[in-house]
Z-matrix of the N, CA and C atoms (Angstrom, degrees):
N
C 1 1.465
C 2 1.530 1 109.46
N 3 1.311 2 116.47 1 133.53
C 4 1.460 3 122.31 2 178.59
C 5 1.532 4 108.13 3 -91.21
N 6 1.325 5 115.38 4 124.18
C 7 1.462 6 120.63 5 179.35
C 8 1.522 7 108.48 6 -90.80
N 9 1.348 8 118.02 7 127.68
C 10 1.465 9 119.57 8 177.05
C 11 1.518 10 110.34 9 -56.07
N 12 1.334 11 116.88 10 146.03
C 13 1.445 12 118.65 11 -171.11
C 14 1.526 13 116.45 12 -99.71
N 15 1.294 14 119.95 13 -10.53
C 16 1.465 15 119.85 14 -175.30
C 17 1.538 16 111.73 15 -91.28
N 18 1.327 17 115.24 16 135.54
C 19 1.464 18 121.24 17 176.43
C 20 1.539 19 110.37 18 -87.28
N 21 1.319 20 115.75 19 -26.92
C 22 1.453 21 120.25 20 -179.11
C 23 1.520 22 110.53 21 -150.43
N 24 1.303 23 115.63 22 143.92
C 25 1.459 24 122.61 23 172.16
C 26 1.533 25 104.63 24 -121.15
N 27 1.330 26 115.99 25 128.56
C 28 1.444 27 119.87 26 -179.89
C 29 1.529 28 108.99 27 -117.28
N 30 1.327 29 115.40 28 113.85
C 31 1.464 30 122.03 29 177.92
C 32 1.511 31 107.08 30 -90.14
N 33 1.332 32 116.66 31 101.34
C 34 1.436 33 120.98 32 -177.43
C 35 1.516 34 113.38 33 -83.62
N 36 1.326 35 117.11 34 -5.26
C 37 1.463 36 119.94 35 -177.97
C 38 1.514 37 111.00 36 -90.45
N 39 1.333 38 117.97 37 -32.39
C 40 1.442 39 121.30 38 177.79
C 41 1.520 40 115.18 39 73.05
N 42 1.302 41 116.64 40 41.25
C 43 1.455 42 120.91 41 -179.56
C 44 1.507 43 111.91 42 -74.15
N 45 1.299 44 117.40 43 146.38
C 46 1.457 45 121.23 44 175.04
C 47 1.526 46 111.14 45 -71.57
N 48 1.340 47 117.18 46 -23.74
C 49 1.451 48 121.92 47 177.77
C 50 1.517 49 108.39 48 -70.12
N 51 1.320 50 118.08 49 115.74
C 52 1.451 51 122.46 50 -174.19
C 53 1.525 52 114.01 51 -99.85
N 54 1.334 53 117.03 52 24.91
C 55 1.469 54 120.57 53 -179.64
C 56 1.519 55 111.59 54 -55.84
N 57 1.321 56 116.36 55 -43.95
C 58 1.461 57 119.88 56 -178.88
C 59 1.514 58 110.66 57 -59.29
N 60 1.339 59 116.39 58 -44.97
C 61 1.486 60 120.81 59 178.77
C 62 1.528 61 110.43 60 -64.09
N 63 1.309 62 117.07 61 -44.23
C 64 1.478 63 120.75 62 -177.17
C 65 1.530 64 111.29 63 -57.08
N 66 1.321 65 116.64 64 -35.76
C 67 1.477 66 122.12 65 -179.46
C 68 1.521 67 113.22 66 -97.11
N 69 1.355 68 116.92 67 10.20
C 70 1.464 69 119.83 68 -174.39
C 71 1.539 70 114.27 69 -65.04
N 72 1.316 71 117.91 70 -23.32
C 73 1.473 72 119.62 71 178.53
C 74 1.533 73 110.77 72 -62.28
N 75 1.343 74 118.07 73 -22.76
C 76 1.467 75 121.78 74 178.85
C 77 1.513 76 113.03 75 -71.76
N 78 1.308 77 118.71 76 -24.40
C 79 1.444 78 120.30 77 -174.90
C 80 1.514 79 115.40 78 -134.20
N 81 1.353 80 117.91 79 -2.40
C 82 1.452 81 122.76 80 -179.34
C 83 1.512 82 109.19 81 -109.51
N 84 1.331 83 117.35 82 131.15
C 85 1.460 84 120.92 83 -179.89
C 86 1.523 85 110.32 84 -58.28
N 87 1.337 86 118.42 85 153.95
C 88 1.448 87 120.65 86 -177.87
C 89 1.522 88 115.60 87 -53.88
N 90 1.327 89 116.82 88 -32.84
C 91 1.474 90 119.67 89 176.93
C 92 1.529 91 112.16 90 -97.11
N 93 1.323 92 117.04 91 10.83
C 94 1.463 93 122.13 92 -179.85
C 95 1.519 94 111.64 93 -74.56
N 96 1.322 95 113.87 94 172.06
C 97 1.472 96 120.14 95 -177.82
C 98 1.537 97 109.20 96 -135.19
N 99 1.308 98 114.66 97 140.70
C 100 1.454 99 122.69 98 175.32
C 101 1.521 100 106.59 99 -104.24
N 102 1.340 101 116.96 100 119.02
C 103 1.459 102 121.43 101 -177.74
C 104 1.509 103 107.55 102 -114.34
N 105 1.325 104 115.44 103 133.55
C 106 1.472 105 120.06 104 177.00
C 107 1.514 106 110.20 105 -129.94
N 108 1.336 107 114.44 106 148.05
C 109 1.446 108 120.38 107 170.87
C 110 1.489 109 105.58 108 -90.00
N 111 1.311 110 115.15 109 93.85
C 112 1.463 111 121.68 110 -170.80
C 113 1.509 112 113.25 111 -61.14
N 114 1.307 113 115.19 112 126.57
C 115 1.471 114 122.12 113 173.90
C 116 1.507 115 109.18 114 -110.35
N 117 1.247 116 118.06 115 166.69
C 118 1.462 117 121.99 116 177.78
C 119 1.523 118 110.00 117 -89.05
N 120 1.320 119 116.10 118 176.48
C 121 1.477 120 119.12 119 177.31
C 122 1.511 121 111.71 120 -59.84
N 123 1.314 122 116.29 121 142.42
C 124 1.457 123 120.51 122 -176.95
C 125 1.523 124 111.91 123 -89.60
N 126 1.316 125 116.31 124 -24.45
C 127 1.464 126 120.11 125 -177.78
C 128 1.513 127 110.88 126 -90.76
N 129 1.326 128 114.07 127 -164.50
C 130 1.466 129 121.03 128 175.43
C 131 1.514 130 109.06 129 -142.35
N 132 1.305 131 116.87 130 163.74
C 133 1.463 132 121.11 131 178.77
C 134 1.510 133 111.76 132 63.27
N 135 1.326 134 118.07 133 -136.60
C 136 1.450 135 122.81 134 -177.20
C 137 1.528 136 112.51 135 -59.71
N 138 1.352 137 116.14 136 -38.46
C 139 1.460 138 120.52 137 -179.33
C 140 1.523 139 110.35 138 -59.94
N 141 1.329 140 117.58 139 -41.61
C 142 1.467 141 121.35 140 179.82
C 143 1.525 142 111.08 141 -67.83
N 144 1.326 143 116.37 142 -40.89
C 145 1.462 144 120.83 143 177.57
C 146 1.532 145 109.69 144 -61.73
N 147 1.321 146 117.32 145 -42.64
C 148 1.464 147 122.18 146 -179.49
C 149 1.535 148 109.80 147 -63.70
N 150 1.329 149 117.52 148 -42.78
C 151 1.462 150 120.60 149 178.13
C 152 1.514 151 111.55 150 -58.81
N 153 1.340 152 115.63 151 -46.30
C 154 1.475 153 119.88 152 -178.89
C 155 1.548 154 110.04 153 -64.45
N 156 1.311 155 117.91 154 -43.49
C 157 1.468 156 120.82 155 -179.88
C 158 1.532 157 110.66 156 -64.42
N 159 1.310 158 117.98 157 -41.11
C 160 1.493 159 121.11 158 177.16
C 161 1.534 160 109.56 159 -62.14
N 162 1.316 161 115.92 160 -41.00
C 163 1.453 162 120.63 161 179.24
C 164 1.527 163 111.10 162 -63.62
N 165 1.332 164 117.25 163 -47.97
C 166 1.447 165 121.13 164 178.63
C 167 1.518 166 111.04 165 -60.89
N 168 1.322 167 118.13 166 -42.12
C 169 1.470 168 121.60 167 178.45
C 170 1.522 169 110.78 168 -60.54
N 171 1.318 170 117.81 169 -41.59
C 172 1.468 171 121.17 170 -179.84
C 173 1.526 172 112.23 171 -65.46
N 174 1.316 173 117.17 172 -27.47
C 175 1.461 174 122.48 173 -177.27
C 176 1.522 175 113.95 174 -91.70
N 177 1.344 176 117.67 175 9.17
C 178 1.451 177 121.02 176 -176.50
C 179 1.532 178 110.66 177 -63.93
N 180 1.334 179 117.45 178 155.76
C 181 1.489 180 119.56 179 -179.99
C 182 1.508 181 112.89 180 -63.57
N 183 1.302 182 115.73 181 157.68
C 184 1.467 183 122.58 182 -178.86
C 185 1.527 184 110.27 183 -57.62
N 186 1.345 185 118.62 184 -41.19
C 187 1.462 186 120.37 185 -177.60
C 188 1.532 187 112.19 186 -65.35
N 189 1.323 188 117.69 187 -12.54
C 190 1.464 189 121.44 188 174.57
C 191 1.518 190 111.05 189 -104.39
N 192 1.324 191 117.08 190 14.62
C 193 1.463 192 120.88 191 178.44
C 194 1.520 193 114.77 192 95.37
N 195 1.318 194 117.33 193 12.28
C 196 1.471 195 121.41 194 179.14
C 197 1.505 196 112.29 195 -75.33
N 198 1.309 197 115.61 196 -179.06
C 199 1.451 198 123.63 197 -176.24
C 200 1.525 199 109.72 198 -81.62
N 201 1.327 200 116.67 199 134.83
C 202 1.476 201 121.33 200 -178.78
C 203 1.531 202 109.98 201 -89.34
N 204 1.316 203 118.11 202 56.80
C 205 1.435 204 124.15 203 176.16
C 206 1.512 205 108.11 204 -143.58
N 207 1.355 206 115.14 205 148.67
C 208 1.458 207 120.16 206 178.15
C 209 1.502 208 110.17 207 -67.89
N 210 1.326 209 116.77 208 144.64
C 211 1.435 210 122.36 209 178.08
C 212 1.538 211 107.74 210 -134.03
N 213 1.308 212 116.18 211 131.37
C 214 1.467 213 120.04 212 177.78
C 215 1.516 214 109.23 213 -134.80
N 216 1.306 215 114.10 214 145.28
C 217 1.470 216 120.37 215 176.65
C 218 1.510 217 108.85 216 -114.97
N 219 1.317 218 115.47 217 148.62
C 220 1.457 219 118.96 218 177.80
C 221 1.514 220 109.82 219 -144.29
N 222 1.294 221 115.18 220 148.73
C 223 1.453 222 121.85 221 173.81
C 224 1.509 223 106.53 222 -88.63
N 225 1.304 224 117.59 223 142.64
C 226 1.443 225 119.55 224 -179.95
C 227 1.507 226 111.73 225 -121.01
N 228 1.272 227 114.77 226 149.03
C 229 1.453 228 123.16 227 174.28
C 230 1.521 229 104.76 228 -137.48
N 231 1.313 230 116.21 229 115.66
C 232 1.455 231 120.46 230 -175.79
C 233 1.530 232 110.49 231 -69.43
N 234 1.325 233 115.28 232 118.20
C 235 1.448 234 121.42 233 175.75
C 236 1.518 235 107.56 234 -116.34
N 237 1.319 236 115.20 235 133.91
C 238 1.468 237 120.86 236 -175.44
C 239 1.515 238 111.71 237 -53.86
N 240 1.323 239 119.05 238 -45.22
C 241 1.449 240 122.75 239 -175.63
C 242 1.535 241 110.19 240 -62.41
N 243 1.343 242 117.39 241 -40.65
C 244 1.452 243 120.90 242 178.99
C 245 1.525 244 111.51 243 -66.67
N 246 1.333 245 117.14 244 -40.13
C 247 1.461 246 120.38 245 178.15
C 248 1.526 247 110.28 246 -65.36
N 249 1.308 248 117.35 247 -38.85
C 250 1.467 249 121.34 248 176.66
C 251 1.540 250 111.01 249 -63.06
N 252 1.358 251 115.45 250 -38.52
C 253 1.464 252 119.45 251 178.06
C 254 1.537 253 110.74 252 -63.86
N 255 1.332 254 116.27 253 -43.57
C 256 1.464 255 119.55 254 177.41
C 257 1.514 256 111.29 255 -60.75
N 258 1.338 257 117.19 256 -42.23
C 259 1.469 258 120.53 257 177.51
C 260 1.497 259 111.33 258 -61.48
N 261 1.336 260 117.58 259 -40.51
C 262 1.471 261 121.19 260 179.64
C 263 1.534 262 109.64 261 -64.40
N 264 1.332 263 118.22 262 -44.33
C 265 1.464 264 121.29 263 179.27
C 266 1.524 265 110.19 264 -61.08
N 267 1.326 266 117.56 265 -37.09
C 268 1.460 267 120.21 266 178.19
C 269 1.520 268 110.26 267 -65.08
N 270 1.345 269 116.68 268 -44.93
C 271 1.457 270 120.81 269 178.69
C 272 1.519 271 111.70 270 -60.59
N 273 1.336 272 117.20 271 -36.58
C 274 1.465 273 122.56 272 -179.39
C 275 1.530 274 112.19 273 -81.03
N 276 1.312 275 117.59 274 -7.41
C 277 1.463 276 120.86 275 -178.36
C 278 1.508 277 114.32 276 80.34
N 279 1.318 278 117.74 277 10.70
C 280 1.480 279 122.12 278 178.15
C 281 1.499 280 112.21 279 -79.58
N 282 1.310 281 117.13 280 -24.54
C 283 1.456 282 123.97 281 179.28
C 284 1.513 283 107.89 282 -126.45
N 285 1.319 284 116.42 283 117.97
C 286 1.463 285 120.99 284 -174.49
C 287 1.520 286 110.73 285 -122.28
N 288 1.322 287 116.42 286 111.76
C 289 1.467 288 118.44 287 176.08
C 290 1.525 289 110.51 288 -70.67
N 291 1.314 290 116.36 289 147.16
C 292 1.449 291 121.47 290 175.74
C 293 1.523 292 108.26 291 -92.41
N 294 1.321 293 116.75 292 114.43
C 295 1.453 294 121.08 293 -176.64
C 296 1.535 295 108.61 294 -111.47
N 297 1.305 296 115.65 295 123.77
C 298 1.456 297 120.98 296 177.87
C 299 1.525 298 110.93 297 -79.36
N 300 1.335 299 115.68 298 -48.13
C 301 1.474 300 119.93 299 -175.58
C 302 1.507 301 109.56 300 -159.46
N 303 1.339 302 114.44 301 157.56
C 304 1.451 303 121.94 302 178.01
C 305 1.536 304 108.01 303 -125.25
N 306 1.326 305 115.86 304 129.89
C 307 1.470 306 121.94 305 -179.24
C 308 1.531 307 108.23 306 -120.76
N 309 1.325 308 113.95 307 146.15
C 310 1.463 309 119.36 308 173.15
C 311 1.522 310 107.74 309 -76.06
N 312 1.320 311 116.99 310 156.80
C 313 1.455 312 121.08 311 -177.14
C 314 1.542 313 112.30 312 -57.15
N 315 1.298 314 116.91 313 -35.46
C 316 1.479 315 121.01 314 -179.82
C 317 1.540 316 110.92 315 -65.53
N 318 1.301 317 116.50 316 -16.84
C 319 1.485 318 122.61 317 -177.67
C 320 1.532 319 111.64 318 -107.74
N 321 1.324 320 116.97 319 24.69
C 322 1.443 321 122.15 320 -172.95
C 323 1.546 322 112.38 321 -61.38
N 324 1.327 323 117.80 322 -32.21
C 325 1.467 324 119.64 323 178.68
C 326 1.517 325 111.99 324 -63.89
N 327 1.327 326 117.29 325 -38.88
C 328 1.457 327 119.85 326 176.44
C 329 1.516 328 110.97 327 -68.67
N 330 1.306 329 117.53 328 -34.22
C 331 1.486 330 121.21 329 175.91
C 332 1.526 331 109.00 330 -62.57
N 333 1.320 332 115.68 331 -44.20
C 334 1.472 333 120.22 332 -179.47
C 335 1.538 334 110.56 333 -64.07
N 336 1.311 335 116.81 334 -42.22
C 337 1.464 336 120.03 335 176.06
C 338 1.514 337 112.63 336 -59.36
N 339 1.339 338 115.63 337 -42.81
C 340 1.465 339 120.64 338 177.02
C 341 1.510 340 111.19 339 -60.80
N 342 1.328 341 116.59 340 -45.28
C 343 1.432 342 122.65 341 -178.71
C 344 1.546 343 110.77 342 -63.84
N 345 1.331 344 116.36 343 -47.41
C 346 1.446 345 120.59 344 -176.48
C 347 1.523 346 112.84 345 -75.35
N 348 1.342 347 116.57 346 -16.21
C 349 1.453 348 119.50 347 178.81
C 350 1.533 349 112.31 348 -70.45
N 351 1.318 350 116.83 349 -17.03
C 352 1.464 351 120.07 350 175.38
C 353 1.528 352 114.62 351 75.98
N 354 1.326 353 118.06 352 13.36
C 355 1.464 354 120.16 353 -178.30
C 356 1.510 355 114.58 354 -114.08
N 357 1.317 356 116.71 355 7.17
C 358 1.474 357 120.19 356 179.30
C 359 1.519 358 109.22 357 -68.07
N 360 1.297 359 116.15 358 138.10
C 361 1.472 360 121.92 359 -179.05
C 362 1.534 361 109.46 360 -105.00
N 363 1.261 362 117.03 361 39.22
C 364 1.461 363 124.26 362 -178.51
C 365 1.517 364 108.60 363 158.69
N 366 1.311 365 114.88 364 -165.34
C 367 1.467 366 119.52 365 -179.18
C 368 1.508 367 111.49 366 -74.64
N 369 1.307 368 115.70 367 142.49
C 370 1.447 369 122.72 368 171.58
C 371 1.534 370 106.07 369 -98.56
N 372 1.316 371 116.49 370 117.15
C 373 1.457 372 121.61 371 -173.28
C 374 1.521 373 109.74 372 -106.78
N 375 1.344 374 114.88 373 135.65
C 376 1.463 375 120.30 374 172.60
C 377 1.513 376 107.17 375 -112.29
N 378 1.324 377 115.63 376 120.32
C 379 1.463 378 122.17 377 -179.27
C 380 1.505 379 107.68 378 -83.05
N 381 1.328 380 116.32 379 111.95
C 382 1.456 381 122.89 380 -179.58
C 383 1.529 382 110.07 381 -82.80
N 384 1.310 383 116.12 382 -40.53
C 385 1.458 384 122.04 383 178.73
C 386 1.516 385 108.76 384 -99.46
N 387 1.332 386 118.84 385 111.74
C 388 1.482 387 120.61 386 -177.67
C 389 1.530 388 113.80 387 -59.81
N 390 1.351 389 118.29 388 -22.38
C 391 1.475 390 120.76 389 179.59
C 392 1.520 391 112.37 390 -84.31
N 393 1.328 392 118.50 391 -10.01
C 394 1.484 393 121.09 392 -179.40
C 395 1.506 394 110.76 393 -72.25
N 396 1.345 395 115.59 394 149.42
C 397 1.472 396 119.82 395 179.06
C 398 1.504 397 110.63 396 -70.18
């Protein structure tokens, strides 16, 4: 049996679409936690109602068929010192983003297709500055 390797997944985008959480048992350890910066519905009218209902359905208890992983939401406020700390941890290798693929800016449409295809196994990065690492 392959044991999932991640202790925590942090969704920094805060999407109402909970597909990543629904499939988190595939990559999150049994005692792991899925953390999201919860955002509100992006649409309006029926679309907003549908987003909220889909979200509530994804968060249902395990005994009703929900996901057997912890889920936490948090509000965020970007503070310069905290962002600098994250950057330092990345430089030290203590914080490692999962990157699926990197595209040059001229290839942004292919990056978008990759992202919207729903099969990326990490972040899809578009390099805006060709000199950047």
